[in-house]
Backbone as numpy.savetxt, mean C-alpha at the origin, in Angstrom:
# Nx Ny Nz CAx CAy CAz Cx Cy Cz
29.28 -18.22 -23.10 27.93 -18.68 -22.33 28.17 -18.92 -20.83
27.31 -18.29 -19.94 27.64 -18.29 -18.53 27.10 -19.74 -18.24
27.65 -20.07 -16.73 27.01 -20.96 -16.26 25.78 -21.05 -15.79
25.17 -19.84 -15.54 23.99 -19.82 -14.97 23.00 -19.42 -15.65
23.44 -19.65 -16.96 22.00 -19.18 -18.15 20.97 -20.14 -17.88
20.05 -19.81 -18.14 18.88 -21.09 -17.91 18.90 -21.68 -16.70
19.31 -21.10 -15.72 19.20 -21.62 -14.18 17.68 -21.31 -13.88
16.88 -22.26 -13.25 15.60 -22.26 -12.76 15.48 -22.47 -11.26
14.90 -21.83 -10.42 14.35 -21.79 -9.39 13.34 -23.04 -8.99
13.60 -23.55 -7.89 12.92 -24.82 -7.45 11.55 -24.44 -7.61
10.48 -25.42 -7.74 9.10 -24.79 -7.85 8.29 -24.74 -6.57
9.07 -25.42 -5.07 8.87 -25.55 -4.15 8.37 -23.89 -4.05
9.36 -22.87 -4.02 9.06 -21.63 -3.62 7.81 -20.96 -4.01
7.46 -21.15 -5.37 6.18 -20.84 -5.98 5.17 -21.29 -5.24
5.18 -22.45 -4.92 4.26 -23.16 -4.10 4.05 -22.42 -2.59
5.20 -22.29 -2.09 5.22 -21.52 -0.89 4.70 -20.13 -0.92
4.94 -19.39 -1.84 4.36 -18.26 -2.40 3.18 -17.97 -2.51
2.47 -18.95 -3.12 1.10 -18.80 -3.67 0.39 -19.33 -2.20
0.70 -20.19 -1.61 0.02 -20.57 -0.48 0.04 -19.40 0.42
1.18 -18.59 0.59 1.50 -17.58 1.69 0.39 -16.45 0.81
0.26 -16.49 -0.31 -0.65 -15.17 -1.05 -2.20 -15.44 -0.70
-2.60 -16.89 -0.62 -3.81 -17.54 -0.55 -4.03 -17.01 1.18
-3.44 -17.16 1.76 -3.54 -16.92 3.49 -3.76 -15.42 3.35
-2.77 -15.03 2.92 -3.04 -13.53 3.32 -4.16 -12.66 2.59
-4.69 -13.52 1.56 -5.80 -12.63 1.17 -7.12 -13.41 2.07
-6.65 -14.49 2.83 -7.91 -14.65 3.67 -7.96 -13.83 4.77
-6.66 -13.35 5.48 -6.50 -12.22 6.42 -7.38 -10.70 5.73
-6.60 -10.67 4.73 -7.33 -9.50 3.82 -9.03 -9.55 4.01
-9.70 -10.64 3.49 -11.18 -10.60 3.58 -11.50 -10.41 4.93
-10.76 -11.44 5.76 -11.75 -11.64 7.23 -11.73 -10.01 7.95
-10.48 -9.12 7.53 -10.98 -7.75 7.67 -12.23 -7.06 7.39
-13.37 -7.49 6.65 -14.25 -7.02 6.29 -15.43 -6.97 7.37
-15.17 -7.90 8.46 -15.86 -8.26 9.56 -15.64 -7.33 10.79
-14.59 -6.44 10.72 -14.15 -5.55 11.43 -14.91 -4.30 11.53
-14.99 -3.48 12.67 -15.73 -2.45 12.24 -14.93 -1.19 11.58
-15.43 -0.39 10.93 -14.52 0.31 9.88 -13.90 1.60 11.00
-12.62 1.90 10.54 -11.89 2.44 11.19 -10.29 2.56 10.98
-9.43 3.15 11.51 -8.34 3.07 11.10 -7.07 2.05 11.18
-7.67 0.97 12.21 -7.28 -0.34 12.19 -7.26 -1.07 11.13
-8.89 -1.13 10.90 -9.04 -1.88 9.40 -8.55 -1.52 8.51
-8.13 -0.41 8.18 -7.77 0.19 6.72 -6.16 -0.07 6.99
-5.51 0.11 8.14 -4.26 -0.22 8.62 -3.90 -1.42 7.98
-4.68 -2.47 8.58 -4.74 -4.07 8.27 -4.47 -4.18 6.69
-5.52 -3.94 5.88 -6.04 -3.79 4.62 -4.79 -3.23 3.79
-4.00 -2.21 4.34 -3.10 -1.66 3.40 -1.54 -2.37 3.86
-1.45 -3.02 5.05 -0.43 -3.59 5.29 -0.44 -4.93 4.39
-1.28 -5.46 4.74 -1.65 -7.09 3.73 -1.38 -6.63 2.44
-1.98 -5.51 1.89 -1.80 -5.36 0.31 -0.03 -5.20 -0.14
0.33 -4.30 0.64 1.99 -4.21 0.50 2.72 -5.42 0.58
2.60 -6.16 1.57 3.14 -7.54 1.80 2.98 -8.34 0.59
1.38 -8.50 0.19 1.43 -9.56 -0.97 1.90 -8.93 -2.11
1.97 -7.58 -2.43 2.63 -6.95 -3.65 4.04 -7.06 -3.69
4.65 -7.13 -2.30 6.15 -7.28 -2.16 6.71 -8.84 -2.21
5.57 -9.76 -2.18 6.09 -11.01 -2.22 5.88 -11.50 -3.58
5.01 -10.72 -4.51 4.94 -11.15 -5.70 6.05 -10.31 -6.70
6.46 -9.43 -6.26 7.49 -8.75 -6.97 8.51 -9.35 -6.73
8.96 -9.89 -5.63 10.41 -10.63 -5.06 10.09 -11.98 -5.76
9.29 -12.95 -5.75 9.32 -14.22 -5.96 9.11 -14.24 -7.61
7.86 -13.80 -7.93 7.25 -14.19 -9.26 7.67 -13.35 -10.32
8.07 -12.14 -9.68 9.01 -11.37 -10.90 10.43 -11.34 -10.83
10.77 -11.95 -10.10 12.48 -12.17 -9.89 13.32 -11.36 -9.47
12.68 -10.46 -8.80 13.35 -9.21 -8.16 14.28 -9.77 -6.88
14.05 -10.70 -6.02 14.83 -11.27 -5.34 16.18 -12.01 -5.95
16.20 -12.13 -7.27 17.76 -12.44 -7.47 18.35 -11.64 -8.58
17.65 -10.07 -8.24 18.48 -9.17 -9.44 19.70 -8.52 -8.28
20.23 -7.64 -9.10 21.26 -6.94 -8.30 20.58 -5.65 -7.89
21.66 -5.11 -6.74 20.92 -4.31 -5.97 20.65 -3.02 -6.56
21.57 -2.50 -7.55 21.27 -1.51 -8.37 19.86 -1.22 -9.11
19.80 -2.52 -9.68 18.17 -2.33 -10.18 17.13 -2.73 -8.98
17.41 -3.45 -7.95 16.30 -3.06 -7.18 15.80 -1.66 -6.50
17.08 -1.02 -6.42 16.93 0.30 -5.75 15.98 1.36 -6.87
16.77 1.14 -8.19 16.41 1.83 -9.27 14.82 1.50 -9.34
14.17 0.54 -9.13 12.68 0.25 -9.26 11.90 0.35 -7.99
12.64 0.24 -6.98 11.92 0.18 -5.47 12.03 1.55 -4.77
12.98 2.72 -5.00 13.03 3.60 -4.34 12.26 4.43 -4.36
11.94 5.03 -6.09 10.68 6.11 -6.59 9.66 5.88 -6.16
8.97 4.62 -5.74 7.67 4.57 -5.06 7.55 5.02 -3.54
8.54 4.50 -2.94 8.81 5.12 -1.74 8.78 6.48 -1.28
9.35 7.31 -2.31 9.43 8.73 -2.52 8.07 9.20 -2.92
7.34 8.66 -3.66 6.27 9.21 -3.99 5.17 8.91 -2.92
5.19 7.81 -2.02 4.49 7.49 -0.86 4.35 8.59 0.08
6.00 9.16 0.20 6.37 9.88 1.42 5.56 11.20 0.80
5.52 11.33 -0.44 4.98 12.85 -1.04 3.73 12.68 -0.34
3.24 11.77 -0.84 1.46 11.61 -1.28 0.99 11.76 0.50
1.96 11.42 1.79 1.65 11.51 3.08 1.54 12.87 3.37
2.78 13.16 2.92 2.99 14.81 3.16 1.72 15.90 2.81
1.32 15.46 1.65 0.09 16.27 1.01 -1.02 16.18 1.72
-1.28 14.75 2.47 -2.21 14.39 2.96 -2.21 15.41 4.56
-1.13 15.29 5.01 -0.85 15.84 6.28 -1.12 17.32 6.07
-0.57 17.92 4.98 -0.88 19.46 4.69 -2.26 19.63 4.39
-3.20 18.80 3.60 -4.33 19.13 3.48 -5.31 18.95 4.67
-4.98 18.39 5.79 -5.78 18.17 6.90 -5.35 19.30 7.64
-4.00 20.10 7.50 -3.84 21.23 8.34 -4.40 22.33 7.59
-4.74 22.35 6.56 -5.35 23.66 5.92 -6.96 23.48 6.12
-7.31 22.30 6.53 -8.92 22.02 6.49 -9.04 22.71 7.78
-8.23 22.30 9.11 -8.53 22.78 10.24 -8.34 23.74 10.75
-7.24 24.57 9.80 -6.92 25.86 9.94 -8.26 26.78 9.24
-8.82 26.57 8.47 -9.84 27.15 7.41 -10.98 26.85 8.71
-11.15 25.71 9.13 -12.33 25.70 10.24 -12.20 26.87 11.73
-10.91 26.46 11.88 -10.62 27.45 13.13 -10.74 28.97 12.82
-10.48 29.26 11.79 -10.65 30.83 11.56 -11.81 31.57 10.67
-12.46 30.38 10.11 -13.56 30.77 9.03 -14.73 30.25 10.00
-14.75 29.41 10.76 -16.00 28.84 11.67 -16.29 27.30 10.93
-17.93 26.94 10.90 -18.01 25.55 10.63 -17.42 25.06 9.54
-17.22 23.91 9.37 -17.00 23.00 8.20 -17.98 23.23 7.18
-17.31 23.49 5.78 -18.19 23.83 4.50 -19.48 23.05 4.58
-19.18 21.60 4.94 -20.14 20.56 4.72 -21.63 20.86 5.65
-21.06 21.63 6.69 -22.53 21.82 7.69 -22.95 23.22 7.63
-22.55 24.13 6.38 -23.25 25.25 6.18 -24.54 24.88 5.61
-25.43 25.92 5.85 -26.79 25.59 5.38 -27.17 26.46 4.10
-27.62 25.82 3.26 -27.78 26.29 1.97 -28.87 27.07 1.97
-29.24 27.96 0.90 -30.29 29.00 0.81 -31.53 28.40 0.64
-32.32 28.98 1.21 -34.00 28.17 0.76 -34.12 26.98 2.03
-33.24 26.21 2.65 -33.33 25.33 3.59 -33.27 25.75 4.53
-34.56 25.76 5.44 -34.48 25.90 7.00 -34.66 24.82 8.04
């Protein structure tokens, strides 16, 4: 039987994390009063990732796990995120290339019968 079996973390760290989540959620809700745009969505995503990271680190006890387990769980989502960003950039490039070579955006094309 190992000496650290049954070890518990002090409750203070959970209360601090709960308070931090409460404050971060308040900031997240405060973004509703901002003008729509990239800054607003960037803030929402950053706050979301910070809150999720805190939950994983403290409440799911990842902060006390071995590095190999942390990497096995956290690295694949990073790669998936990079691939999503690359796909979004490629989609924008394809869309803009089609506009350049074929003319107006498909959303602006007049439908038959509507003048």
